[in-house]
C-alpha positions as CSV (number, residue, x, y, z in Angstrom):
1,X,41.4,-90.5,178.5
2,X,42.6,-90.8,174.9
3,X,40.1,-91.2,172.1
4,X,42.3,-93.5,170.0
5,X,45.7,-95.0,170.7
6,X,47.6,-96.7,167.8
7,X,50.5,-98.8,169.0
8,X,53.1,-100.6,166.8
9,X,50.7,-100.7,163.9
10,X,52.0,-102.6,160.9
11,X,50.3,-103.1,157.5
12,X,51.9,-104.8,154.5
13,X,50.6,-104.6,150.9
14,X,52.3,-106.3,148.0
15,X,55.3,-107.2,150.1
16,X,55.9,-103.5,151.2
17,X,55.3,-102.3,154.7
18,X,53.1,-99.1,154.5
19,X,52.9,-99.0,158.3
20,X,55.9,-100.4,160.2
21,X,55.4,-100.2,163.9
22,X,53.6,-96.8,163.7
23,X,52.4,-95.1,166.9
24,X,49.8,-92.3,167.3
25,X,47.6,-91.0,170.1
26,X,44.5,-88.8,169.4
27,X,43.0,-87.1,172.4
28,X,39.4,-85.8,172.5
29,X,39.0,-82.5,170.6
30,X,42.4,-82.6,169.0
31,X,42.6,-81.9,165.3
32,X,45.5,-83.4,163.5
33,X,46.6,-83.1,159.8
34,X,48.1,-86.3,158.3
35,X,50.8,-85.7,155.7
36,X,53.3,-87.8,153.7
37,X,54.5,-88.6,150.3
38,X,52.0,-90.0,147.7
39,X,51.7,-93.7,148.3
40,X,53.1,-93.5,151.9
41,X,50.0,-95.1,153.3
42,X,47.9,-92.2,154.6
43,X,44.6,-93.4,153.2
44,X,45.4,-97.0,154.3
45,X,45.8,-95.7,157.9
46,X,42.3,-94.1,157.7
47,X,40.8,-97.4,156.3
48,X,42.4,-99.3,159.2
49,X,40.9,-96.9,161.8
50,X,37.4,-97.4,160.5
51,X,37.9,-101.2,160.3
52,X,38.0,-101.6,156.5
53,X,41.5,-103.0,156.7
54,X,43.1,-105.3,159.3
55,X,46.4,-104.7,160.9
56,X,49.2,-107.2,160.3
57,X,50.7,-106.3,163.7
58,X,50.2,-103.9,166.6
59,X,46.8,-102.7,167.9
60,X,44.3,-99.8,167.9
61,X,42.4,-99.0,171.1
62,X,39.3,-96.8,171.0
63,X,37.6,-95.0,173.9
64,X,34.4,-96.7,174.9
65,X,31.4,-95.7,172.8
66,X,33.6,-93.5,170.6
67,X,31.6,-92.3,167.5
68,X,33.7,-92.2,164.3
69,X,32.5,-90.6,161.0
70,X,34.1,-90.4,157.6
71,X,33.1,-89.6,154.1
72,X,31.7,-92.5,152.2
73,X,33.7,-93.4,149.1
74,X,30.5,-93.9,147.1
75,X,28.5,-90.7,146.2
76,X,25.0,-90.8,147.7
77,X,22.1,-91.3,145.2
78,X,18.4,-91.8,145.1
79,X,15.2,-89.8,145.3
80,X,15.8,-88.4,148.8
81,X,16.5,-84.6,149.0
82,X,19.8,-83.3,150.0
83,X,18.5,-82.2,153.4
84,X,17.0,-85.6,154.1
85,X,20.2,-87.4,153.0
86,X,22.3,-85.3,155.4
87,X,19.9,-85.8,158.3
88,X,20.3,-89.6,157.8
89,X,23.9,-89.0,158.9
90,X,22.8,-89.1,162.5
91,X,21.4,-92.7,162.9
92,X,20.9,-92.2,166.7
93,X,18.4,-89.3,166.1
94,X,16.6,-91.3,163.4
95,X,16.3,-94.4,165.6
96,X,15.0,-92.4,168.6
97,X,12.4,-90.6,166.4
98,X,11.3,-94.0,165.0
99,X,11.0,-95.5,168.5
100,X,9.1,-92.7,170.2
101,X,5.8,-93.5,168.5
102,X,5.4,-96.9,170.0
103,X,7.5,-96.8,173.2
104,X,6.0,-97.0,176.7
105,X,5.6,-93.7,178.7
106,X,8.7,-94.2,180.7
107,X,10.8,-94.9,177.6
108,X,9.2,-91.9,175.8
109,X,10.5,-89.6,178.6
110,X,14.0,-91.1,178.2
111,X,13.8,-90.6,174.4
112,X,12.8,-87.0,174.7
113,X,15.6,-86.3,177.2
114,X,18.1,-87.9,174.9
115,X,16.7,-86.0,171.8
116,X,17.2,-82.8,173.8
117,X,20.7,-83.8,174.7
118,X,21.8,-84.4,171.1
119,X,20.0,-81.2,169.8
120,X,17.5,-83.1,167.7
121,X,15.2,-80.0,167.3
122,X,18.0,-78.0,165.8
123,X,19.2,-80.8,163.5
124,X,17.5,-79.6,160.3
125,X,18.8,-76.1,160.8
126,X,22.3,-77.4,161.5
127,X,22.2,-79.7,158.4
128,X,20.9,-76.8,156.3
129,X,23.8,-74.6,157.5
130,X,26.4,-77.2,156.6
131,X,24.8,-77.6,153.1
132,X,24.8,-73.9,152.6
133,X,28.4,-73.6,153.5
134,X,29.2,-76.3,150.9
135,X,27.4,-74.4,148.2
136,X,23.8,-75.5,148.3
137,X,21.2,-72.8,148.7
138,X,17.7,-73.5,150.2
139,X,16.2,-74.4,146.8
140,X,19.0,-76.8,146.0
141,X,18.7,-78.5,149.4
142,X,15.1,-79.5,148.5
143,X,16.1,-81.3,145.2
144,X,16.7,-85.0,144.9
145,X,20.3,-86.2,145.3
146,X,20.0,-88.1,142.0
147,X,19.7,-84.8,140.1
148,X,23.3,-83.8,140.9
149,X,26.6,-84.7,139.3
150,X,29.1,-87.0,141.0
151,X,31.2,-84.0,142.3
152,X,28.3,-82.3,143.9
153,X,27.0,-85.5,145.4
154,X,30.4,-86.0,147.0
155,X,29.8,-82.6,148.7
156,X,26.6,-84.1,150.1
157,X,28.6,-87.1,151.4
158,X,31.0,-84.6,153.1
159,X,28.1,-82.7,154.6
160,X,26.7,-85.9,156.0
161,X,30.0,-86.7,157.7
162,X,30.2,-83.2,159.2
163,X,26.6,-83.3,160.4
164,X,27.2,-86.6,162.3
165,X,29.0,-84.5,164.9
166,X,31.3,-87.5,165.8
167,X,33.9,-87.8,168.5
168,X,36.5,-88.5,165.7
169,X,36.1,-87.2,162.2
170,X,38.3,-88.8,159.5
171,X,38.7,-86.8,156.2
172,X,40.7,-87.8,153.2
173,X,41.4,-84.9,150.8
174,X,38.1,-83.2,151.7
175,X,38.7,-80.2,149.4
176,X,39.1,-82.2,146.2
177,X,35.4,-81.6,145.1
178,X,35.1,-78.1,146.6
179,X,35.5,-74.7,145.1
180,X,37.4,-71.9,146.8
181,X,34.3,-70.6,148.7
182,X,33.4,-74.0,150.1
183,X,37.1,-74.7,151.0
184,X,37.3,-71.5,153.0
185,X,34.0,-72.3,154.7
186,X,35.4,-75.8,155.6
187,X,38.5,-74.3,157.1
188,X,36.4,-72.2,159.4
189,X,34.1,-75.1,160.3
190,X,37.0,-77.4,161.1
191,X,38.7,-74.8,163.2
192,X,35.6,-74.6,165.4
193,X,34.8,-78.3,165.4
194,X,34.7,-79.5,169.1
195,X,35.5,-83.1,168.3
196,X,38.8,-84.7,167.2
197,X,39.8,-84.9,163.6
198,X,42.4,-86.7,161.5
199,X,42.6,-84.9,158.1
200,X,44.6,-86.0,155.1
201,X,45.2,-83.0,152.9
202,X,47.6,-81.4,150.4
203,X,46.0,-78.0,151.1
204,X,48.5,-75.9,153.1
205,X,45.9,-73.3,154.0
206,X,43.6,-76.0,155.5
207,X,46.6,-77.5,157.4
208,X,47.6,-74.2,158.8
209,X,44.2,-72.8,159.8
210,X,42.2,-75.9,160.8
211,X,44.5,-78.3,162.7
212,X,46.6,-78.1,165.8
213,X,49.3,-80.7,165.0
214,X,50.8,-82.5,162.0
215,X,51.3,-86.2,161.9
216,X,54.0,-87.1,159.3
217,X,53.9,-90.6,157.9
218,X,57.3,-91.5,156.5
219,X,59.0,-94.9,156.0
220,X,56.1,-96.6,157.9
221,X,56.5,-94.4,161.1
222,X,54.4,-91.6,162.4
223,X,55.9,-88.5,164.1
224,X,53.7,-85.8,165.6
225,X,54.6,-82.1,165.4
226,X,52.6,-79.4,167.3
227,X,51.2,-76.5,165.2
228,X,50.1,-76.1,161.6
229,X,51.9,-77.0,158.4
230,X,54.2,-73.9,158.4
231,X,55.4,-74.8,161.9
232,X,55.9,-78.4,160.8
233,X,58.1,-77.3,157.8
234,X,60.2,-75.0,160.1
235,X,60.8,-77.7,162.7
236,X,61.5,-80.3,160.0
237,X,64.0,-78.0,158.3
238,X,65.8,-77.3,161.5
239,X,66.0,-81.1,162.2
240,X,67.3,-81.7,158.7
241,X,70.0,-79.1,159.2
242,X,71.0,-80.7,162.5
243,X,71.0,-84.1,160.9
244,X,73.2,-83.0,158.1
245,X,75.7,-81.5,160.5
246,X,75.7,-84.7,162.5
247,X,76.2,-86.8,159.4
248,X,79.1,-84.6,158.3
249,X,80.7,-85.0,161.7
250,X,80.3,-88.7,161.8
251,X,81.4,-89.1,158.2
252,X,84.7,-87.3,159.1
253,X,85.1,-89.5,162.1
254,X,84.4,-92.6,160.1
255,X,87.0,-91.6,157.4
256,X,89.6,-91.0,160.1
257,X,89.0,-94.4,161.7
258,X,88.9,-96.1,158.3
259,X,92.3,-94.5,157.3
260,X,93.9,-96.0,160.5
261,X,92.4,-99.4,159.7
262,X,93.7,-99.3,156.2
263,X,97.2,-98.4,157.3
264,X,97.6,-100.8,160.1
265,X,95.2,-103.7,159.5
266,X,98.0,-106.1,158.5
267,X,100.7,-104.9,160.9
268,X,101.1,-107.4,163.8
269,X,102.1,-104.6,166.2
270,X,98.9,-102.7,165.4
271,X,96.5,-105.6,164.9
272,X,94.7,-105.1,168.2
273,X,94.2,-101.4,167.8
274,X,92.9,-102.0,164.2
275,X,90.4,-104.5,165.5
276,X,89.2,-102.0,168.1
277,X,88.8,-99.3,165.5
278,X,86.8,-101.7,163.3
279,X,84.4,-102.3,166.2
280,X,84.2,-98.5,166.8
281,X,83.4,-98.0,163.2
282,X,80.5,-100.5,163.5
283,X,79.2,-98.6,166.4
284,X,78.9,-95.3,164.6
285,X,75.3,-94.4,163.9
286,X,74.0,-94.3,160.4
287,X,72.5,-90.8,160.0
288,X,70.7,-89.9,156.8
289,X,71.9,-86.6,155.6
290,X,68.9,-86.2,153.3
291,X,65.4,-86.9,154.7
292,X,63.4,-85.8,151.7
293,X,63.2,-87.0,148.1
294,X,64.7,-84.9,145.4
295,X,63.1,-81.5,145.5
296,X,60.2,-81.0,143.0
297,X,60.8,-78.2,140.5
298,X,58.7,-76.8,137.7
299,X,59.7,-74.2,135.1
300,X,57.7,-72.5,132.4
301,X,59.2,-71.6,129.1
302,X,60.0,-67.9,128.7
303,X,57.4,-66.2,126.4
304,X,58.1,-63.5,123.9
305,X,56.9,-60.0,124.9
306,X,54.0,-58.6,123.1
307,X,52.3,-55.2,123.3
308,X,49.5,-54.7,125.9
309,X,46.8,-55.4,126.3
310,X,47.4,-59.0,125.1
311,X,43.7,-59.8,125.4
312,X,40.6,-57.7,125.9
313,X,36.8,-58.3,126.2
314,X,34.5,-55.6,125.1
315,X,30.9,-56.1,126.3
316,X,31.2,-59.8,125.6
317,X,28.6,-62.5,126.4
318,X,29.6,-66.1,126.8
319,X,27.4,-69.2,127.1
320,X,26.1,-72.3,125.4
321,X,23.5,-73.0,122.7
322,X,22.8,-69.3,122.4
323,X,22.0,-68.9,126.1
324,X,24.4,-66.6,128.0
325,X,26.0,-67.7,131.2
326,X,28.1,-64.5,131.5
327,X,27.0,-61.1,130.1
328,X,28.5,-57.7,129.3
329,X,32.1,-58.4,130.2
330,X,34.7,-55.6,129.6
331,X,38.1,-56.8,130.9
332,X,41.7,-56.5,129.8
333,X,44.7,-58.8,130.4
334,X,48.4,-57.6,130.3
335,X,51.5,-59.8,130.4
336,X,52.3,-58.9,134.0
337,X,48.8,-59.8,135.3
338,X,48.3,-62.6,137.9
339,X,44.5,-63.0,138.1
340,X,42.5,-65.5,140.2
341,X,38.8,-66.0,139.7
342,X,36.5,-65.9,142.7
343,X,32.9,-67.3,142.7
344,X,31.1,-70.5,143.5
345,X,31.1,-73.5,141.2
346,X,28.4,-73.1,138.5
347,X,28.8,-69.3,138.3
348,X,30.7,-69.5,135.0
349,X,34.5,-69.5,135.9
350,X,35.3,-72.4,133.5
351,X,33.1,-70.7,130.8
352,X,35.2,-67.6,131.1
353,X,38.4,-69.6,130.9
354,X,37.3,-71.4,127.7
355,X,36.3,-68.0,126.2
356,X,39.7,-66.5,127.0
357,X,41.5,-69.7,125.8
358,X,39.7,-69.5,122.4
359,X,37.8,-72.7,123.0
360,X,34.5,-70.9,122.4
361,X,33.4,-67.8,120.6
362,X,31.5,-65.0,122.3
363,X,27.7,-64.9,121.9
364,X,27.8,-61.1,121.7
365,X,30.4,-58.4,122.0
366,X,34.1,-58.8,121.0
367,X,37.2,-60.6,122.1
368,X,40.4,-58.9,120.9
369,X,43.6,-60.8,121.0
370,X,47.2,-59.7,120.4
371,X,48.2,-60.8,116.9
372,X,51.0,-63.0,118.2
373,X,49.2,-64.1,121.4
374,X,49.7,-67.8,122.4
375,X,47.5,-69.2,125.2
376,X,48.3,-72.2,127.3
377,X,45.2,-73.9,128.7
378,X,45.2,-76.5,131.5
379,X,42.0,-78.2,132.7
380,X,41.5,-81.4,134.7
381,X,39.0,-82.8,132.2
382,X,41.8,-82.9,129.7
383,X,43.0,-86.1,131.4
384,X,40.2,-87.8,129.5
385,X,41.9,-86.8,126.3
386,X,45.2,-88.5,127.1
387,X,45.9,-91.8,125.4
388,X,46.3,-94.4,128.1
389,X,48.5,-96.8,126.1
390,X,51.0,-94.0,125.1
391,X,53.7,-92.5,127.2
392,X,54.4,-88.8,127.8
393,X,57.1,-88.7,125.1
394,X,54.5,-89.9,122.6
395,X,52.1,-87.1,123.6
396,X,54.7,-84.4,123.6
397,X,56.2,-85.5,120.2
398,X,52.7,-85.4,118.7
399,X,52.2,-81.9,120.1
400,X,55.6,-80.7,118.9
401,X,56.0,-82.5,115.6
402,X,59.1,-80.5,114.5
403,X,60.9,-80.8,117.8
404,X,63.9,-83.0,118.4
405,X,63.9,-85.8,120.9
406,X,66.0,-83.7,123.2
407,X,63.6,-80.8,123.1
408,X,60.6,-83.2,123.8
409,X,62.4,-84.7,126.8
410,X,63.5,-81.3,128.0
411,X,59.9,-79.9,128.0
412,X,58.7,-83.0,130.0
413,X,61.7,-82.6,132.4
414,X,60.5,-79.0,133.2
415,X,57.7,-80.6,135.2
416,X,59.5,-83.4,136.9
417,X,58.8,-86.1,134.3
418,X,62.3,-87.7,134.3
419,X,63.4,-90.4,131.8
420,X,61.7,-93.2,133.6
421,X,58.3,-91.5,134.0
422,X,58.5,-90.0,130.4
423,X,58.6,-93.6,129.1
424,X,55.8,-94.9,131.4
425,X,52.4,-95.5,129.8
426,X,49.9,-92.9,130.9
427,X,47.7,-95.6,132.3
428,X,50.4,-96.3,134.9
429,X,51.0,-92.7,135.9
430,X,49.6,-91.3,139.1
431,X,47.1,-88.5,139.1
432,X,49.8,-86.0,140.0
433,X,52.0,-87.3,137.1
434,X,49.2,-86.9,134.6
435,X,48.7,-83.3,135.9
436,X,52.4,-82.7,135.2
437,X,52.0,-84.0,131.7
438,X,49.1,-81.7,131.1
439,X,51.1,-78.7,132.4
440,X,54.0,-79.7,130.1
441,X,51.6,-79.9,127.1
442,X,49.8,-76.6,128.0
443,X,53.1,-74.7,128.0
444,X,54.9,-76.3,125.1
445,X,54.6,-73.2,122.9
446,X,55.9,-70.7,125.5
447,X,52.5,-69.0,125.9
448,X,52.1,-65.4,126.9
449,X,48.8,-66.2,128.7
450,X,48.6,-69.3,130.9
451,X,45.1,-70.4,132.0
452,X,45.0,-72.9,134.8
453,X,41.7,-74.5,135.8
454,X,42.1,-76.4,139.1
455,X,45.8,-77.3,138.5
456,X,46.5,-78.6,142.0
457,X,43.8,-81.3,142.3
458,X,46.2,-84.2,142.1
459,X,49.5,-82.4,143.1
460,X,51.0,-83.1,146.5
461,X,52.3,-80.3,148.8
462,X,55.8,-80.3,147.3
463,X,54.5,-80.1,143.7
464,X,52.1,-77.3,144.7
465,X,55.0,-75.3,146.2
466,X,56.9,-75.9,143.0
467,X,54.0,-74.6,141.0
468,X,53.9,-71.4,143.1
469,X,57.6,-70.8,142.5
470,X,57.3,-71.5,138.8
471,X,54.4,-69.0,138.5
472,X,56.4,-66.4,140.4
473,X,59.2,-66.8,137.8
474,X,56.9,-66.9,134.8
475,X,57.1,-63.8,132.7
476,X,53.6,-64.1,131.1
477,X,50.1,-63.5,132.3
478,X,48.3,-66.1,134.5
479,X,44.6,-66.7,135.0
480,X,43.9,-69.1,137.9
481,X,40.8,-71.1,138.9
482,X,41.5,-73.0,142.0
483,X,40.0,-74.1,145.3
484,X,43.5,-73.6,147.0
485,X,43.5,-70.3,149.0
486,X,47.3,-70.7,149.6
487,X,47.9,-70.7,145.8
488,X,45.7,-67.7,145.3
489,X,47.4,-65.7,148.1
490,X,50.9,-66.5,146.8
491,X,50.4,-66.4,143.0
492,X,47.7,-63.8,142.3
493,X,47.8,-60.0,142.6
494,X,44.4,-59.4,141.0
495,X,41.0,-60.9,141.8
496,X,38.0,-61.2,139.4
497,X,34.6,-62.0,141.0
498,X,32.4,-64.2,138.8
499,X,28.9,-63.8,140.1
500,X,25.4,-62.6,139.2
501,X,26.0,-63.5,135.5
502,X,29.0,-61.3,134.9
503,X,32.7,-60.7,135.9
504,X,34.1,-57.7,137.7
505,X,37.2,-56.7,139.5
506,X,37.2,-57.5,143.2
507,X,39.1,-54.7,145.0
508,X,40.5,-56.5,148.1
509,X,42.3,-59.7,149.1
510,X,41.2,-63.1,150.2
511,X,40.7,-61.9,153.8
512,X,38.2,-59.3,152.4
513,X,36.5,-62.0,150.4
514,X,36.3,-64.3,153.5
515,X,34.6,-61.4,155.3
516,X,32.2,-60.9,152.4
517,X,31.2,-64.6,152.5
518,X,30.7,-64.4,156.3
519,X,28.6,-61.3,155.8
520,X,26.4,-63.0,153.2
521,X,26.0,-66.1,155.3
522,X,24.6,-64.4,158.4
523,X,21.3,-62.6,158.6
524,X,21.6,-58.8,159.1
525,X,19.2,-56.0,159.9
526,X,18.0,-54.1,156.9
527,X,19.6,-50.9,158.2
528,X,23.0,-52.7,158.5
529,X,22.6,-54.1,155.0
530,X,21.9,-50.6,153.7
531,X,24.8,-49.1,155.6
532,X,27.2,-51.7,154.2
533,X,25.9,-51.1,150.7
534,X,26.4,-47.4,151.1
535,X,29.9,-48.0,152.4
536,X,30.8,-50.3,149.5
537,X,29.4,-47.8,147.0
538,X,31.4,-44.9,148.5
539,X,34.6,-47.1,148.4
540,X,33.8,-48.0,144.7
541,X,33.3,-44.3,143.9
542,X,36.6,-43.4,145.6
543,X,38.4,-46.1,143.7
544,X,37.0,-44.9,140.4
545,X,38.1,-41.3,141.2
546,X,41.6,-42.5,141.8
547,X,41.8,-44.6,138.6
548,X,43.3,-41.8,136.5
549,X,46.0,-41.2,139.1
550,X,46.8,-44.9,139.2
551,X,47.1,-44.9,135.4
552,X,49.3,-41.9,135.4
553,X,51.6,-43.5,137.9
554,X,51.7,-46.8,136.0
555,X,52.3,-45.1,132.6
556,X,55.1,-42.9,134.1
557,X,56.8,-45.9,135.7
558,X,56.6,-47.8,132.4
559,X,58.1,-44.8,130.5
560,X,60.9,-44.5,133.1
561,X,61.8,-48.1,132.6
562,X,61.9,-47.7,128.9
563,X,63.9,-44.5,129.0
564,X,66.3,-46.0,131.5
565,X,66.9,-49.0,129.2
566,X,67.6,-46.8,126.2
567,X,69.9,-44.5,128.2
568,X,71.9,-47.5,129.4
569,X,72.3,-48.9,125.9
570,X,73.4,-45.4,124.6
571,X,75.9,-45.0,127.4
572,X,77.4,-48.4,126.6
573,X,77.6,-47.4,123.0
574,X,79.4,-44.2,123.8
575,X,81.8,-46.1,126.1
576,X,82.8,-48.4,123.2
577,X,86.2,-47.3,121.7
578,X,84.9,-48.2,118.2
579,X,82.5,-45.3,118.4
580,X,85.4,-42.9,118.2
581,X,86.8,-44.2,115.0
582,X,87.6,-41.6,112.2
583,X,84.5,-40.3,110.4
584,X,82.0,-40.9,113.2
585,X,81.8,-37.4,114.7
586,X,78.2,-37.1,113.6
587,X,77.3,-40.3,115.3
588,X,78.9,-39.2,118.5
589,X,77.1,-35.8,118.4
590,X,73.7,-37.5,117.6
591,X,74.2,-39.9,120.5
592,X,75.1,-37.2,123.0
593,X,72.1,-35.1,121.8
594,X,69.8,-38.1,122.3
595,X,71.3,-38.8,125.7
596,X,70.6,-35.3,126.8
597,X,67.0,-35.6,125.6
598,X,66.6,-38.9,127.4
599,X,67.7,-37.3,130.7
600,X,65.2,-34.5,130.3
601,X,62.4,-36.9,129.4
602,X,63.3,-39.1,132.4
603,X,63.1,-36.0,134.7
604,X,59.7,-35.2,133.3
605,X,58.5,-38.8,133.7
606,X,59.9,-39.0,137.2
607,X,58.2,-35.8,138.2
608,X,54.8,-37.1,136.9
609,X,55.3,-40.4,138.7
610,X,56.1,-38.7,142.0
611,X,53.2,-36.3,141.7
612,X,50.8,-39.2,141.0
613,X,52.2,-41.3,143.9
614,X,52.0,-38.4,146.3
615,X,48.4,-37.7,145.3
616,X,47.5,-41.3,145.7
617,X,49.2,-41.5,149.1
618,X,47.5,-38.3,150.4
619,X,44.1,-39.7,149.3
620,X,44.4,-42.8,151.5
């Protein structure tokens, strides 16, 4: 029996139909991702399911006694501890425990049986596990909810919904208040959740790893596609191609019929045939060749090259009011670096970003910057610095006081802020449009280093993909702080771990990091812990031993690139007839001498590169 059946659901708001005869069936245990354009009505559908909004038409039928849970819009507050607050998410358990003290003996037996059935004894441990997965250690779980900020309290609200263990779990952008670590934990938790779930999310990783089907809300209708988001994109792309071919075929047929009508409409001998053709034309189906909006595209200005390292930390400390948050950091950044920061919220990732961006000075040690280094810094809190009554053009013109109107509009257009949106007051822009404006402002000076602190919080899936592509084309360095594993996997090739009061290179990928988090989360025997520490130490020592070889290979490759460019330029010069004008014999001889030297230097560099690569390969 189905858990929820939505039939012909219609909801109108402001004269517009968000749902227009939508149908969806959710069976027990089925996890479904809900996607659609911003404003399509996804959150409205969830509100209708929990009864906060009435349907204008159609119906919703629930299985008998179906238990539904969702995250409360208001962050929890009050003196109760985090653990107590989450335990309140199971009202049946609380009611039974309250009743057992004054119930008659027969009822007491029934209560204990029911408590065993719902796992009441293990409830505190289960609640603690969920809180730990969302970033709260044992000490934090014993603190009052009121001592936490709004973002952390929303994590408690999410934990409460997960703990309720409902038949149907409704989640609306559940990763918005999470860091990367909590997001990866939630992916794993949802993938193992035995109940049904309907999840609204722009997080492709979550939609690929945690759900079994994608429901697409478009033009008021719901269509269901099996598989994760990548499979949904593949099927949708194939359908779009088929639809385009069908549209082209029908368009050609329509044009052929129309030409006959135009030729013979007013000829008496052909009037009947013309009328028949008109009816045939009316019967041809209307197929939309394009089923998506105009593709979203971002592009970053091309930065000027500067000598490496463009930025270096030498035993630097960073913190506030003289108290270090991060200590003894020795790191370098080159223009080709794509770095993502790992580490739980509160470990100091944003502090490091501010230090690198020049928004704060080191408490100790040194920060060395390239003399011509420009840094672009994006952070969500910068939204508060926008002037609500001004439009994006006003903001960009103030940031680029010497720029022409064309240059100002062009920089905004790089991030999809077209003429209409560029002239819209900031107060009327969506969260995603404000994020685009902040990206445009952060990159206005063509920075060599781009620091992005949670850039995807308000971007939809298309905009996130556009950001990935723009970062791939960007020729400067990138430092990413994000809760989006998909963005990390596609945009970063180096990982820095911010933990234990410092920052260090993490030699591995996100799968290795997931494994590390799982390892930390489960108890292990002391011998196993020691063995793993020894293994990690040995691997670290092996990496350190190979570092000179890696540097040799990298330096040789860079030299080869440089020599090749000079050799190409010299060969082009020698191929120019003007080079052989009278009186230039010395120039020709010097060029040929240099060309021979370049060939010898290239051979030496290539030999060094091959030797280093072979040594590295043999050591694996």
